DOMI-683993 format. One record per residue (C-alpha): residue number from 1; x, y, z. Coordinates in pm, whole numbers, plus 32768, in hexadecimal, padded with zeros to 4 digits. Example, Ala and Ser with C-alpha at 12.3 -4.5 7.8 and 13.67 -1.06 7.14 Angstrom:
<nodes>
<node><nr>1</nr><X>84CE</X><Y>7E3E</Y><Z>830C</Z></node>
<node><nr>2</nr><X>8557</X><Y>7F96</Y><Z>82CA</Z></node>
</nodes>
This chain:
<nodes>
<node><nr>1</nr><X>7431</X><Y>2CC9</Y><Z>73E4</Z></node>
<node><nr>2</nr><X>73B5</X><Y>2B72</Y><Z>737D</Z></node>
<node><nr>3</nr><X>74E8</X><Y>2B42</Y><Z>72A4</Z></node>
<node><nr>4</nr><X>75CF</X><Y>2B95</Y><Z>73C9</Z></node>
<node><nr>5</nr><X>750B</X><Y>2AB2</Y><Z>74B4</Z></node>
<node><nr>6</nr><X>7517</X><Y>2999</Y><Z>73B6</Z></node>
<node><nr>7</nr><X>768E</X><Y>29C2</Y><Z>738F</Z></node>
<node><nr>8</nr><X>76C1</X><Y>29B7</Y><Z>7509</Z></node>
<node><nr>9</nr><X>75ED</X><Y>287C</Y><Z>7526</Z></node>
<node><nr>10</nr><X>76B0</X><Y>27D9</Y><Z>740B</Z></node>
<node><nr>11</nr><X>77F9</X><Y>282B</Y><Z>74B3</Z></node>
<node><nr>12</nr><X>7780</X><Y>27A4</Y><Z>7603</Z></node>
<node><nr>13</nr><X>7703</X><Y>2662</Y><Z>7562</Z></node>
<node><nr>14</nr><X>784F</X><Y>2634</Y><Z>74B0</Z></node>
<node><nr>15</nr><X>790E</X><Y>2666</Y><Z>75F5</Z></node>
<node><nr>16</nr><X>782F</X><Y>256B</Y><Z>76AA</Z></node>
<node><nr>17</nr><X>7853</X><Y>2467</Y><Z>7596</Z></node>
<node><nr>18</nr><X>79CD</X><Y>248D</Y><Z>7589</Z></node>
<node><nr>19</nr><X>79DF</X><Y>2471</Y><Z>7703</Z></node>
<node><nr>20</nr><X>7911</X><Y>2332</Y><Z>76FA</Z></node>
<node><nr>21</nr><X>79F2</X><Y>22A1</Y><Z>75EB</Z></node>
<node><nr>22</nr><X>7B36</X><Y>22DB</Y><Z>76AC</Z></node>
<node><nr>23</nr><X>7BE5</X><Y>219A</Y><Z>771A</Z></node>
<node><nr>24</nr><X>7B75</X><Y>2116</Y><Z>786D</Z></node>
<node><nr>25</nr><X>7C8C</X><Y>2043</Y><Z>78FC</Z></node>
<node><nr>26</nr><X>7C76</X><Y>1F53</Y><Z>7A21</Z></node>
<node><nr>27</nr><X>7D87</X><Y>1E89</Y><Z>7AD0</Z></node>
<node><nr>28</nr><X>7D41</X><Y>1D3B</Y><Z>7B76</Z></node>
<node><nr>29</nr><X>7E06</X><Y>1C0B</Y><Z>7BEE</Z></node>
<node><nr>30</nr><X>7E39</X><Y>1ADD</Y><Z>7B0E</Z></node>
<node><nr>31</nr><X>7DA5</X><Y>19B3</Y><Z>7BC9</Z></node>
<node><nr>32</nr><X>7E3B</X><Y>18B6</Y><Z>7BE7</Z></node>
<node><nr>33</nr><X>7FA2</X><Y>192E</Y><Z>7BBA</Z></node>
<node><nr>34</nr><X>8069</X><Y>189D</Y><Z>7A98</Z></node>
<node><nr>35</nr><X>8136</X><Y>1768</Y><Z>7AF8</Z></node>
<node><nr>36</nr><X>8235</X><Y>16ED</Y><Z>79FA</Z></node>
<node><nr>37</nr><X>8320</X><Y>15C1</Y><Z>7A02</Z></node>
<node><nr>38</nr><X>8455</X><Y>15E3</Y><Z>7927</Z></node>
<node><nr>39</nr><X>8537</X><Y>14D0</Y><Z>789E</Z></node>
<node><nr>40</nr><X>869B</X><Y>1499</Y><Z>791F</Z></node>
<node><nr>41</nr><X>8797</X><Y>15A1</Y><Z>78BE</Z></node>
<node><nr>42</nr><X>86B7</X><Y>16CC</Y><Z>7906</Z></node>
<node><nr>43</nr><X>86FE</X><Y>17C1</Y><Z>7A24</Z></node>
<node><nr>44</nr><X>85EA</X><Y>171E</Y><Z>7AF4</Z></node>
<node><nr>45</nr><X>850D</X><Y>15EC</Y><Z>7AE4</Z></node>
<node><nr>46</nr><X>83C8</X><Y>1650</Y><Z>7B90</Z></node>
<node><nr>47</nr><X>835F</X><Y>17BC</Y><Z>7B79</Z></node>
<node><nr>48</nr><X>8231</X><Y>1882</Y><Z>7BEB</Z></node>
<node><nr>49</nr><X>81E5</X><Y>19CB</Y><Z>7B3B</Z></node>
<node><nr>50</nr><X>8101</X><Y>1AD0</Y><Z>7BD8</Z></node>
<node><nr>51</nr><X>804E</X><Y>1B9D</Y><Z>7AD3</Z></node>
<node><nr>52</nr><X>7F39</X><Y>1C9F</Y><Z>7AB4</Z></node>
<node><nr>53</nr><X>7E28</X><Y>1CC5</Y><Z>79B2</Z></node>
<node><nr>54</nr><X>7DED</X><Y>1E16</Y><Z>790B</Z></node>
<node><nr>55</nr><X>7C8B</X><Y>1E26</Y><Z>7881</Z></node>
<node><nr>56</nr><X>7BFC</X><Y>1F35</Y><Z>779F</Z></node>
<node><nr>57</nr><X>7A88</X><Y>1F39</Y><Z>77EE</Z></node>
<node><nr>58</nr><X>79A2</X><Y>1F2F</Y><Z>76BD</Z></node>
<node><nr>59</nr><X>788F</X><Y>2032</Y><Z>7694</Z></node>
<node><nr>60</nr><X>774F</X><Y>1FCB</Y><Z>75E0</Z></node>
<node><nr>61</nr><X>76EF</X><Y>1F10</Y><Z>74A6</Z></node>
<node><nr>62</nr><X>76A0</X><Y>2057</Y><Z>73F7</Z></node>
<node><nr>63</nr><X>77CB</X><Y>211F</Y><Z>746D</Z></node>
<node><nr>64</nr><X>7930</X><Y>20A3</Y><Z>746D</Z></node>
<node><nr>65</nr><X>7A2B</X><Y>210A</Y><Z>7575</Z></node>
<node><nr>66</nr><X>7B7C</X><Y>2187</Y><Z>74FD</Z></node>
<node><nr>67</nr><X>7CAA</X><Y>20A0</Y><Z>751D</Z></node>
<node><nr>68</nr><X>7DAF</X><Y>20E7</Y><Z>7627</Z></node>
<node><nr>69</nr><X>7EE2</X><Y>2127</Y><Z>7551</Z></node>
<node><nr>70</nr><X>8050</X><Y>2106</Y><Z>75B2</Z></node>
<node><nr>71</nr><X>8008</X><Y>2094</Y><Z>7715</Z></node>
<node><nr>72</nr><X>813B</X><Y>20A9</Y><Z>77F2</Z></node>
<node><nr>73</nr><X>8159</X><Y>206A</Y><Z>7963</Z></node>
<node><nr>74</nr><X>822E</X><Y>2091</Y><Z>7A9A</Z></node>
<node><nr>75</nr><X>823A</X><Y>1FBA</Y><Z>7BD4</Z></node>
<node><nr>76</nr><X>82C0</X><Y>201E</Y><Z>7D2A</Z></node>
<node><nr>77</nr><X>82FA</X><Y>1F32</Y><Z>7E4D</Z></node>
<node><nr>78</nr><X>82B7</X><Y>1FA2</Y><Z>7FB2</Z></node>
<node><nr>79</nr><X>82D3</X><Y>1F26</Y><Z>8115</Z></node>
<node><nr>80</nr><X>8185</X><Y>1F02</Y><Z>81C8</Z></node>
<node><nr>81</nr><X>81B8</X><Y>2058</Y><Z>8265</Z></node>
<node><nr>82</nr><X>81C3</X><Y>20F0</Y><Z>8108</Z></node>
<node><nr>83</nr><X>833B</X><Y>212C</Y><Z>80F2</Z></node>
<node><nr>84</nr><X>83C0</X><Y>2105</Y><Z>7F8F</Z></node>
<node><nr>85</nr><X>84B9</X><Y>1FE3</Y><Z>7F98</Z></node>
<node><nr>86</nr><X>858B</X><Y>2030</Y><Z>7E65</Z></node>
<node><nr>87</nr><X>8556</X><Y>21A6</Y><Z>7E41</Z></node>
<node><nr>88</nr><X>84FA</X><Y>2188</Y><Z>7CD3</Z></node>
<node><nr>89</nr><X>83F1</X><Y>20EB</Y><Z>7BF4</Z></node>
<node><nr>90</nr><X>840F</X><Y>1FAE</Y><Z>7B25</Z></node>
<node><nr>91</nr><X>839E</X><Y>1FCB</Y><Z>79BB</Z></node>
<node><nr>92</nr><X>8280</X><Y>1EDE</Y><Z>796C</Z></node>
<node><nr>93</nr><X>82B1</X><Y>1DB5</Y><Z>7885</Z></node>
<node><nr>94</nr><X>817D</X><Y>1D42</Y><Z>77C4</Z></node>
<node><nr>95</nr><X>816C</X><Y>1BC7</Y><Z>77C7</Z></node>
<node><nr>96</nr><X>8117</X><Y>1BAD</Y><Z>7654</Z></node>
<node><nr>97</nr><X>8243</X><Y>1C7C</Y><Z>75E5</Z></node>
<node><nr>98</nr><X>8371</X><Y>1BC7</Y><Z>754E</Z></node>
<node><nr>99</nr><X>8484</X><Y>1B5B</Y><Z>763B</Z></node>
<node><nr>100</nr><X>85B3</X><Y>1C43</Y><Z>7612</Z></node>
<node><nr>101</nr><X>86A7</X><Y>1B1F</Y><Z>7611</Z></node>
<node><nr>102</nr><X>8817</X><Y>1B86</Y><Z>75F9</Z></node>
<node><nr>103</nr><X>88DB</X><Y>1B17</Y><Z>74C8</Z></node>
<node><nr>104</nr><X>89CF</X><Y>19FE</Y><Z>7510</Z></node>
<node><nr>105</nr><X>8B1F</X><Y>19FE</Y><Z>745A</Z></node>
<node><nr>106</nr><X>8BC1</X><Y>18AA</Y><Z>7419</Z></node>
<node><nr>107</nr><X>8D14</X><Y>183E</Y><Z>7396</Z></node>
<node><nr>108</nr><X>8D58</X><Y>1768</Y><Z>7261</Z></node>
<node><nr>109</nr><X>8D08</X><Y>162D</Y><Z>7326</Z></node>
<node><nr>110</nr><X>8BBA</X><Y>16B7</Y><Z>7393</Z></node>
<node><nr>111</nr><X>8C28</X><Y>16ED</Y><Z>74FA</Z></node>
<node><nr>112</nr><X>8B86</X><Y>1821</Y><Z>759C</Z></node>
<node><nr>113</nr><X>8C86</X><Y>192F</Y><Z>75E9</Z></node>
<node><nr>114</nr><X>8BC0</X><Y>1A5D</Y><Z>765E</Z></node>
<node><nr>115</nr><X>8A71</X><Y>1B0E</Y><Z>763E</Z></node>
<node><nr>116</nr><X>8A26</X><Y>1C5B</Y><Z>759B</Z></node>
<node><nr>117</nr><X>8928</X><Y>1D28</Y><Z>765A</Z></node>
<node><nr>118</nr><X>884F</X><Y>1E1A</Y><Z>7596</Z></node>
<node><nr>119</nr><X>883E</X><Y>1F3E</Y><Z>7689</Z></node>
<node><nr>120</nr><X>8720</X><Y>1FD6</Y><Z>75C1</Z></node>
<node><nr>121</nr><X>8649</X><Y>1EA2</Y><Z>7609</Z></node>
<node><nr>122</nr><X>86AD</X><Y>1EA6</Y><Z>7775</Z></node>
<node><nr>123</nr><X>8653</X><Y>2012</Y><Z>77B4</Z></node>
<node><nr>124</nr><X>8530</X><Y>2041</Y><Z>76C3</Z></node>
<node><nr>125</nr><X>83D1</X><Y>2043</Y><Z>774F</Z></node>
<node><nr>126</nr><X>82EC</X><Y>1F26</Y><Z>76F2</Z></node>
<node><nr>127</nr><X>81B0</X><Y>1FB1</Y><Z>7653</Z></node>
<node><nr>128</nr><X>8071</X><Y>1F12</Y><Z>75D4</Z></node>
<node><nr>129</nr><X>7F18</X><Y>1F6D</Y><Z>754D</Z></node>
<node><nr>130</nr><X>7DE0</X><Y>1EF1</Y><Z>7602</Z></node>
<node><nr>131</nr><X>7C9F</X><Y>1EF6</Y><Z>753A</Z></node>
<node><nr>132</nr><X>7B43</X><Y>1F0F</Y><Z>75D7</Z></node>
<node><nr>133</nr><X>7AD1</X><Y>1DC7</Y><Z>766F</Z></node>
<node><nr>134</nr><X>7C31</X><Y>1D39</Y><Z>7666</Z></node>
<node><nr>135</nr><X>7D28</X><Y>1CE2</Y><Z>777A</Z></node>
<node><nr>136</nr><X>7EA4</X><Y>1CEE</Y><Z>7782</Z></node>
<node><nr>137</nr><X>7F80</X><Y>1C53</Y><Z>788F</Z></node>
<node><nr>138</nr><X>80A1</X><Y>1D04</Y><Z>7937</Z></node>
<node><nr>139</nr><X>81B2</X><Y>1C64</Y><Z>7A0B</Z></node>
<node><nr>140</nr><X>81ED</X><Y>1CC3</Y><Z>7B75</Z></node>
<node><nr>141</nr><X>82C8</X><Y>1BC8</Y><Z>7C2C</Z></node>
<node><nr>142</nr><X>8355</X><Y>1A69</Y><Z>7C15</Z></node>
<node><nr>143</nr><X>83D4</X><Y>195A</Y><Z>7CFE</Z></node>
<node><nr>144</nr><X>84AC</X><Y>182B</Y><Z>7CB0</Z></node>
<node><nr>145</nr><X>84BB</X><Y>16C4</Y><Z>7D2E</Z></node>
<node><nr>146</nr><X>84EE</X><Y>16B4</Y><Z>7EA9</Z></node>
<node><nr>147</nr><X>8589</X><Y>1810</Y><Z>7EC6</Z></node>
<node><nr>148</nr><X>84F8</X><Y>18F5</Y><Z>7FD0</Z></node>
<node><nr>149</nr><X>8545</X><Y>1A36</Y><Z>7F11</Z></node>
<node><nr>150</nr><X>8471</X><Y>1ABD</Y><Z>7DF8</Z></node>
<node><nr>151</nr><X>84C3</X><Y>1BBD</Y><Z>7CEA</Z></node>
<node><nr>152</nr><X>8413</X><Y>1CCF</Y><Z>7C2E</Z></node>
<node><nr>153</nr><X>83F1</X><Y>1C54</Y><Z>7AC8</Z></node>
<node><nr>154</nr><X>8428</X><Y>1D25</Y><Z>7990</Z></node>
<node><nr>155</nr><X>8514</X><Y>1D35</Y><Z>7865</Z></node>
<node><nr>156</nr><X>8641</X><Y>1D63</Y><Z>7949</Z></node>
<node><nr>157</nr><X>861E</X><Y>1BF7</Y><Z>79BC</Z></node>
<node><nr>158</nr><X>8695</X><Y>1B7D</Y><Z>7868</Z></node>
<node><nr>159</nr><X>87DD</X><Y>1C3E</Y><Z>7886</Z></node>
<node><nr>160</nr><X>8832</X><Y>1C0E</Y><Z>79F6</Z></node>
<node><nr>161</nr><X>8984</X><Y>1B69</Y><Z>7A4C</Z></node>
<node><nr>162</nr><X>88C0</X><Y>1A50</Y><Z>7AF2</Z></node>
<node><nr>163</nr><X>87B4</X><Y>1A15</Y><Z>79EE</Z></node>
<node><nr>164</nr><X>864E</X><Y>1A62</Y><Z>7A55</Z></node>
<node><nr>165</nr><X>86BF</X><Y>1AE6</Y><Z>7BA9</Z></node>
<node><nr>166</nr><X>86E6</X><Y>1C5F</Y><Z>7BA1</Z></node>
<node><nr>167</nr><X>8791</X><Y>1CC2</Y><Z>7CE6</Z></node>
<node><nr>168</nr><X>870F</X><Y>1E26</Y><Z>7CC1</Z></node>
<node><nr>169</nr><X>85AD</X><Y>1D9C</Y><Z>7CF1</Z></node>
<node><nr>170</nr><X>85F4</X><Y>1C8B</Y><Z>7DF1</Z></node>
<node><nr>171</nr><X>8500</X><Y>1C68</Y><Z>7F14</Z></node>
<node><nr>172</nr><X>853B</X><Y>1B86</Y><Z>8040</Z></node>
<node><nr>173</nr><X>8436</X><Y>1AB9</Y><Z>80F3</Z></node>
<node><nr>174</nr><X>8320</X><Y>1B9B</Y><Z>8172</Z></node>
<node><nr>175</nr><X>81EF</X><Y>1C63</Y><Z>810E</Z></node>
<node><nr>176</nr><X>81FB</X><Y>1D9A</Y><Z>8038</Z></node>
<node><nr>177</nr><X>811F</X><Y>1E96</Y><Z>7F8A</Z></node>
<node><nr>178</nr><X>812D</X><Y>1EBA</Y><Z>7E11</Z></node>
<node><nr>179</nr><X>80B6</X><Y>1FFA</Y><Z>7D67</Z></node>
<node><nr>180</nr><X>806E</X><Y>1FDF</Y><Z>7BF2</Z></node>
<node><nr>181</nr><X>802F</X><Y>2108</Y><Z>7B0D</Z></node>
<node><nr>182</nr><X>7FCE</X><Y>20DC</Y><Z>799F</Z></node>
<node><nr>183</nr><X>7FBE</X><Y>220A</Y><Z>78B8</Z></node>
<node><nr>184</nr><X>7F24</X><Y>2218</Y><Z>775C</Z></node>
<node><nr>185</nr><X>7E93</X><Y>2320</Y><Z>7676</Z></node>
<node><nr>186</nr><X>7E76</X><Y>241D</Y><Z>778E</Z></node>
<node><nr>187</nr><X>7DD7</X><Y>2316</Y><Z>7870</Z></node>
<node><nr>188</nr><X>7E6F</X><Y>2294</Y><Z>79B1</Z></node>
<node><nr>189</nr><X>7E05</X><Y>2174</Y><Z>7A90</Z></node>
<node><nr>190</nr><X>7EA3</X><Y>212F</Y><Z>7BE3</Z></node>
<node><nr>191</nr><X>7E7C</X><Y>1FFD</Y><Z>7CBF</Z></node>
<node><nr>192</nr><X>7F23</X><Y>1F77</Y><Z>7DFA</Z></node>
<node><nr>193</nr><X>7F51</X><Y>1E0A</Y><Z>7E54</Z></node>
<node><nr>194</nr><X>7FE5</X><Y>1D42</Y><Z>7F71</Z></node>
<node><nr>195</nr><X>8105</X><Y>1C5B</Y><Z>7F10</Z></node>
<node><nr>196</nr><X>810A</X><Y>1B21</Y><Z>7FE7</Z></node>
<node><nr>197</nr><X>826E</X><Y>1A96</Y><Z>7FF1</Z></node>
<node><nr>198</nr><X>8277</X><Y>1A0A</Y><Z>8153</Z></node>
<node><nr>199</nr><X>81E2</X><Y>18C1</Y><Z>80D9</Z></node>
<node><nr>200</nr><X>824C</X><Y>1799</Y><Z>8002</Z></node>
<node><nr>201</nr><X>8271</X><Y>17CB</Y><Z>7E8C</Z></node>
<node><nr>202</nr><X>8126</X><Y>171C</Y><Z>7E50</Z></node>
<node><nr>203</nr><X>807C</X><Y>1821</Y><Z>7F2D</Z></node>
<node><nr>204</nr><X>8145</X><Y>194A</Y><Z>7EA4</Z></node>
<node><nr>205</nr><X>8039</X><Y>1A3D</Y><Z>7E2E</Z></node>
<node><nr>206</nr><X>7FA7</X><Y>1B99</Y><Z>7E0A</Z></node>
<node><nr>207</nr><X>7E7B</X><Y>1C15</Y><Z>7ED1</Z></node>
<node><nr>208</nr><X>7DAF</X><Y>1D53</Y><Z>7EBD</Z></node>
<node><nr>209</nr><X>7E2F</X><Y>1E5D</Y><Z>7FAC</Z></node>
<node><nr>210</nr><X>7D4F</X><Y>1EF9</Y><Z>80B2</Z></node>
<node><nr>211</nr><X>7CE2</X><Y>2064</Y><Z>80A6</Z></node>
<node><nr>212</nr><X>7DDE</X><Y>20BA</Y><Z>81B8</Z></node>
<node><nr>213</nr><X>7EF5</X><Y>2014</Y><Z>80F3</Z></node>
<node><nr>214</nr><X>7E92</X><Y>20DC</Y><Z>7FBF</Z></node>
<node><nr>215</nr><X>7EB3</X><Y>221D</Y><Z>8086</Z></node>
<node><nr>216</nr><X>8016</X><Y>21C3</Y><Z>80F1</Z></node>
<node><nr>217</nr><X>80A0</X><Y>21B8</Y><Z>7F8F</Z></node>
<node><nr>218</nr><X>7FC6</X><Y>22AE</Y><Z>7ECF</Z></node>
</nodes>
């Protein structure tokens, strides 16, 4: 009897420890947003990027939390009433991942002739590992110069006919809800934010959604 009881206790302790060690992911807004000024010749001069931070909470000094492996994410854009604008999700791009720049083909004089698009890079999901106590940034949306429109930002932006401006993810001036889902190692974290695009580029930003707004898109 004692042997059986001891085995049960050992199993329960193991289950509790493994549950404690599972990744604990948290999404928050990068503040302030990232503002970048590019030199002449780029698709835009002044750009504001809206990004989120994915944090894997640490455990204790004597017990390490497991890393969140192969994190992938999806973003959907909604009107304030919760209606899905595009009817599909945008694959997340991790800010630290390499830019999937298309290969440019030039002639013998070095004059660009056309670009070769690697469809595998365009359609593949961006994945990343997040270790305990560490943070990774993911892109959400971008706005250029004095333009009123903004765009969802992921790998597709590097292959769009008008560089950086993916028409499939174009949003006019207004306010929207953004639902973000990140999945890793059997874990899933969901968060909803308000996208403020009825303001100047310098005020273009993300805000935390209210509980009622959460309910509209989840």
